[in-house]
C-alpha positions as CSV (number, residue, x, y, z in Angstrom):
1,M,0.0,0.0,0.0
2,I,1.1,3.6,-0.8
3,I,0.5,6.0,2.0
4,V,0.4,9.7,1.3
5,T,0.4,12.2,4.2
6,G,-1.1,15.6,4.1
7,A,-3.5,14.5,1.4
8,T,-5.9,17.4,2.0
9,G,-3.3,20.0,1.4
10,R,-2.5,21.6,-1.9
11,L,0.3,19.2,-2.9
12,G,-1.0,16.0,-1.3
13,R,-4.5,16.4,-2.8
14,Q,-3.1,16.6,-6.3
15,I,-0.8,13.7,-5.7
16,V,-3.5,11.4,-4.6
17,G,-5.7,12.5,-7.5
18,K,-2.9,11.7,-9.9
19,L,-2.1,8.4,-8.3
20,L,-5.8,7.3,-8.7
21,E,-5.2,7.6,-12.5
22,S,-2.6,4.8,-12.4
23,V,-3.0,2.5,-9.4
24,P,-6.1,0.9,-7.8
25,A,-7.8,3.0,-5.1
26,E,-7.5,0.1,-2.6
27,T,-3.7,0.3,-2.8
28,I,-3.7,3.9,-1.6
29,G,-4.0,5.1,1.9
30,V,-3.9,8.7,3.2
31,S,-2.9,10.1,6.5
32,V,-4.6,13.3,7.4
33,R,-5.2,15.4,10.5
34,E,-8.9,15.8,9.7
35,P,-10.3,12.6,8.0
36,G,-13.6,14.4,7.2
37,K,-11.8,16.6,4.7
38,A,-10.7,13.5,2.8
39,A,-14.3,12.2,2.4
40,A,-14.1,12.5,-1.4
41,F,-11.1,10.1,-1.5
42,A,-12.8,7.7,0.9
43,G,-15.8,7.7,-1.5
44,R,-13.5,6.6,-4.3
45,G,-12.1,3.6,-2.2
46,V,-9.0,5.2,-0.7
47,R,-8.2,4.2,2.9
48,V,-8.4,7.3,5.1
49,R,-6.9,7.4,8.5
50,A,-6.2,10.1,11.0
51,G,-2.5,10.9,11.5
52,D,-0.6,14.0,12.8
53,F,3.2,14.4,12.6
54,T,3.0,16.3,15.9
55,E,1.3,13.4,17.6
56,P,3.5,10.5,16.5
57,S,1.4,7.9,18.3
58,T,-1.4,8.5,15.7
59,L,1.0,7.5,12.8
60,D,1.3,3.9,13.7
61,H,-2.3,3.3,12.8
62,A,-2.3,5.7,9.8
63,F,0.8,3.9,8.3
64,E,-0.3,0.3,9.0
65,G,0.4,-2.0,6.1
66,A,2.5,0.5,4.2
67,D,4.9,-0.6,1.5
68,Q,5.8,3.0,0.5
69,V,5.1,6.2,2.5
70,L,5.3,9.6,0.9
71,L,5.9,12.2,3.6
72,I,4.8,15.6,2.6
73,S,7.0,17.9,4.7
74,A,5.2,19.4,7.7
75,A,3.8,22.9,7.3
76,I,5.5,24.1,10.5
77,R,8.2,26.7,10.9
78,G,11.5,26.3,12.7
79,P,13.1,23.3,14.4
80,R,9.7,21.8,15.2
81,A,9.3,21.1,11.5
82,A,12.3,18.8,11.5
83,E,11.2,17.2,14.8
84,A,7.8,16.5,13.4
85,S,9.0,15.1,10.1
86,R,11.7,13.0,11.9
87,A,8.9,11.4,13.9
88,A,7.0,10.6,10.7
89,V,10.1,9.0,9.2
90,D,10.5,6.9,12.3
91,A,6.8,5.9,12.2
92,A,7.1,4.8,8.5
93,V,10.1,2.7,9.4
94,R,8.2,1.1,12.3
95,A,5.3,0.3,10.0
96,G,7.7,-1.8,7.9
97,A,7.7,0.4,4.8
98,S,10.2,-0.7,2.2
99,R,10.7,2.8,1.0
100,V,10.2,6.3,2.4
101,L,9.8,9.3,0.2
102,Y,10.0,12.9,1.5
103,T,9.2,16.2,-0.2
104,S,12.4,18.2,0.3
105,H,13.7,21.4,-1.4
106,Q,16.3,22.2,-4.0
107,A,18.1,24.4,-1.5
108,A,18.3,21.8,1.3
109,S,21.5,22.6,3.2
110,P,22.6,22.9,6.8
111,D,23.9,26.3,5.8
112,S,20.8,27.6,4.1
113,L,19.7,31.2,4.9
114,F,16.2,30.0,4.4
115,D,14.9,28.1,7.5
116,P,13.1,25.3,5.6
117,G,16.4,24.6,3.8
118,R,18.0,23.7,7.1
119,Q,15.1,21.7,8.3
120,H,15.0,19.7,5.0
121,A,18.7,19.0,5.2
122,A,18.2,17.6,8.7
123,I,15.5,15.2,7.5
124,E,17.6,14.1,4.5
125,K,20.3,13.2,6.9
126,H,17.9,11.3,9.1
127,L,16.5,9.4,6.2
128,A,20.0,8.4,5.1
129,E,20.7,7.0,8.6
130,Q,17.7,4.5,8.4
131,N,18.0,1.0,7.2
132,V,15.4,1.5,4.5
133,A,15.4,2.7,0.9
134,Y,14.5,6.4,0.6
135,T,14.0,9.2,-1.8
136,A,14.3,12.9,-1.0
137,L,12.4,14.8,-3.7
138,R,14.2,18.1,-4.0
139,H,11.4,20.3,-5.2
140,G,12.0,23.6,-6.9
141,F,10.6,26.7,-5.3
142,Y,6.8,26.7,-5.7
143,T,5.3,29.3,-8.0
144,S,2.4,29.4,-5.7
145,T,4.5,31.8,-3.7
146,F,3.5,34.5,-6.2
147,E,0.0,34.4,-4.8
148,H,1.3,36.1,-1.6
149,Y,2.8,39.1,-3.6
150,V,1.0,39.5,-6.9
151,P,-2.4,40.9,-5.6
152,A,-0.7,43.7,-3.7
153,A,1.5,44.5,-6.7
154,L,-1.5,44.7,-8.9
155,R,-3.3,47.1,-6.5
156,S,-0.3,49.4,-5.9
157,G,1.6,49.0,-9.2
158,E,4.7,48.1,-7.2
159,F,6.6,45.0,-5.8
160,R,7.8,46.7,-2.6
161,L,10.0,43.8,-1.3
162,P,13.5,43.2,0.1
163,A,16.4,42.6,-2.3
164,D,16.2,39.2,-3.8
165,G,17.9,37.1,-6.4
166,P,17.2,34.5,-9.1
167,V,14.8,31.6,-8.2
168,S,14.0,28.5,-10.2
169,W,10.2,28.9,-9.8
170,T,8.5,25.5,-10.3
171,A,4.8,24.7,-10.6
172,H,3.0,22.3,-8.2
173,A,1.4,20.4,-11.1
174,D,4.8,19.5,-12.6
175,L,6.1,18.4,-9.2
176,V,3.0,16.3,-8.6
177,E,3.8,14.3,-11.8
178,A,7.4,13.8,-10.6
179,D,6.3,12.7,-7.1
180,V,3.8,10.2,-8.6
181,A,6.4,8.9,-11.0
182,A,8.8,8.3,-8.0
183,L,6.0,6.3,-6.3
184,T,5.1,4.2,-9.3
185,K,8.5,3.6,-11.0
186,P,10.8,1.5,-8.9
187,G,14.3,2.8,-8.8
188,L,13.5,6.4,-9.9
189,F,15.4,8.9,-7.8
190,D,17.0,6.6,-5.2
191,G,18.4,8.7,-2.4
192,V,18.5,12.4,-2.9
193,S,17.0,13.5,-6.2
194,P,18.5,16.1,-8.5
195,P,16.9,19.5,-8.1
196,L,13.4,19.1,-9.6
197,T,13.1,22.6,-11.2
198,A,11.8,24.4,-14.2
199,P,14.7,25.6,-16.4
200,G,14.3,29.4,-15.9
201,L,15.6,31.7,-13.2
202,L,13.6,34.8,-12.4
203,D,13.9,37.5,-9.7
204,F,11.1,39.8,-8.7
205,A,12.2,42.4,-11.2
206,D,11.6,39.8,-13.9
207,V,8.3,39.0,-12.4
208,A,7.3,42.7,-12.5
209,S,8.3,42.8,-16.2
210,I,6.2,39.8,-17.0
211,L,3.2,41.2,-15.1
212,S,3.6,44.5,-16.9
213,E,3.4,42.7,-20.3
214,L,0.4,40.6,-19.2
215,T,-1.6,43.5,-17.8
216,G,-0.5,46.4,-20.0
217,R,0.2,48.3,-16.8
218,T,3.6,49.3,-15.5
219,I,4.5,47.2,-12.4
220,T,7.6,48.5,-10.8
221,R,10.1,46.6,-8.6
222,V,11.0,48.6,-5.6
223,V,13.8,47.3,-3.3
224,V,13.0,48.0,0.4
225,D,15.5,47.7,3.2
226,D,15.0,44.4,5.2
227,E,14.2,46.1,8.5
228,E,11.9,48.7,6.8
229,W,10.0,45.9,5.1
230,K,9.8,43.9,8.3
231,A,8.4,46.9,10.3
232,T,5.9,47.6,7.6
233,V,4.4,44.1,7.4
234,I,4.4,43.7,11.2
235,A,2.4,47.0,11.4
236,Q,0.0,45.4,8.9
237,G,-0.5,42.4,11.2
238,M,2.1,39.9,10.2
239,P,3.6,38.2,13.3
240,D,7.2,38.9,13.9
241,A,8.3,35.3,13.5
242,A,6.5,35.1,10.2
243,A,8.2,38.3,9.0
244,E,11.6,37.0,10.0
245,F,10.9,33.6,8.3
246,T,9.9,35.4,5.1
247,L,13.1,37.5,5.2
248,G,15.0,34.3,5.2
249,M,13.7,33.6,1.7
250,F,14.9,36.9,0.4
251,R,18.3,36.6,2.1
252,A,18.8,33.2,0.6
253,A,17.7,34.3,-2.8
254,R,20.1,37.2,-3.0
255,A,22.9,34.9,-1.8
256,G,22.2,32.7,-4.9
257,Q,20.9,29.7,-2.9
258,F,17.8,29.3,-5.2
259,A,19.7,29.9,-8.4
260,V,19.7,26.2,-9.2
261,T,18.3,24.5,-12.3
262,H,18.5,20.9,-13.6
263,P,17.0,19.1,-16.6
264,A,15.8,16.1,-14.5
265,L,12.2,17.4,-14.1
266,E,11.7,18.1,-17.8
267,D,13.4,14.8,-18.7
268,L,10.9,13.0,-16.5
269,L,7.9,15.0,-17.8
270,G,8.9,14.5,-21.4
271,R,7.8,18.1,-22.1
272,P,8.7,21.7,-21.1
273,A,8.0,22.5,-17.5
274,T,5.2,25.0,-16.8
275,S,6.6,28.5,-17.1
276,A,6.4,31.1,-14.4
277,R,4.6,33.3,-17.0
278,A,1.9,30.7,-17.4
279,V,1.4,30.5,-13.6
280,L,1.2,34.3,-13.4
281,E,-1.5,34.3,-16.2
282,E,-3.6,32.0,-14.0
283,I,-3.2,34.2,-11.0
284,L,-4.4,37.3,-12.7
285,P,-8.1,38.1,-12.4
286,G,-10.0,36.2,-15.0
287,G,-7.0,33.8,-15.4
């Protein structure tokens, strides 16, 4: 049985939907914090069980009978993220899974300036220490991040953000295909995968130019001092910890830590990866 965690989230929901196109429903199980939200999958014959990375005792039942477990990294900030994901790895091993897969990040590194990069590196290390086959799927930076910044830029005509750098923006849908391939094709991406990224590198100045072309309006990139930006967003209601977390993304980007591309994703897809421009077109009103 293939167990997918976080199956009611943005990534997990799409992965299970794609899996259902290629394997029987009765061979899929999902581990979710709120089983009621996975009722649609249960109605299609998928096994739905409650499981929470932060309550490891729930995972033994959720992972029962697992052959493969795909651990979608916990949506938690800071060291607790690694602690929760580490507990999930241990539960998958206890359940007897022959292979554990984990959604990591292309910038996974103990030295990353982006907190998730450090947490992903810790989990990759923990996976390598287990006596089980594993795959760390190093996802490119999600294009869904644009959704946090584009609406404000459209309202004001400006991207008022800290200094950044080039990022290999990659669409969820493409990574879903890669993750499902890893689950259904034995031997694909053993160990740590290559960076699973789209081929292009864009910074927010590039994004502003694309939006200007798409909307026929001038969208300007304005670089704001880190502390000025932080003070502004905190005054607007963002918690201090969240602001500092977000600044880590900009610091890592301008240090070149997201300026990584690799052909592995397009090779697997057998087609060009979804472009950032295409994603921006979808985000725009009426897209």
